[in-house]
matplotlib code that plots the C-alpha trace (Angstrom):
import matplotlib.pyplot as plt

x = [101.8, 101.1, 102.3, 105.1, 106.6, 106.4, 108.6, 110.8, 111.5, 112.4, 114.6, 116.3, 116.8, 118.6, 120.7, 124.2, 126.2, 123.8, 123.6, 121.4, 122.1, 119.8, 119.3, 118.0, 115.8, 114.1, 113.7, 112.1, 109.4, 108.9, 108.7, 106.0, 104.5, 104.9, 106.3, 110.0, 109.3, 107.7, 110.7, 113.2, 111.1, 111.1, 115.0, 115.5, 113.3, 115.6, 118.7, 120.2, 122.6, 121.8, 124.9, 125.6, 123.0, 122.1, 121.8, 124.8, 123.2, 124.2]
y = [139.5, 140.1, 142.9, 140.6, 139.8, 143.4, 144.4, 141.4, 142.5, 145.7, 144.8, 142.5, 145.5, 147.7, 145.1, 144.1, 141.0, 139.7, 143.1, 145.9, 149.1, 150.4, 153.5, 151.6, 149.4, 152.5, 154.1, 151.0, 151.1, 154.8, 154.2, 151.1, 152.7, 149.5, 149.4, 149.3, 146.1, 144.3, 145.3, 143.8, 140.5, 140.1, 141.0, 138.2, 135.6, 136.6, 136.0, 139.3, 141.0, 144.5, 146.9, 150.5, 150.2, 153.6, 152.5, 150.5, 147.2, 145.1]
z = [247.9, 251.5, 253.5, 255.4, 252.0, 250.5, 253.7, 253.2, 249.7, 250.7, 253.5, 250.7, 248.5, 251.1, 252.8, 251.6, 252.4, 254.9, 257.0, 257.3, 259.2, 262.0, 260.1, 256.8, 258.8, 260.3, 257.0, 255.4, 258.4, 257.8, 254.0, 254.3, 257.3, 259.4, 263.2, 263.6, 265.6, 262.8, 260.4, 263.2, 263.3, 259.7, 259.5, 262.1, 259.8, 256.9, 259.1, 258.5, 260.9, 262.1, 261.9, 262.9, 265.5, 266.7, 270.4, 270.5, 271.0, 268.0]

ax = plt.figure().add_subplot(projection="3d")
ax.plot(x, y, z, "-o")
ax.set_aspect("equal")
plt.show()
């Protein structure tokens, strides 16, 4: 399994009902030592919605 697939697997684990919180996305990035931008890209590929955005953008 490549690194993108590992990140996607973790994202799927923490997402619920097609959504993931901004805080959870940042936690995934920290835990897997990958850039937040990469996590965001993969969240988009999985067609998940980011909720409770800490910047208020989503």
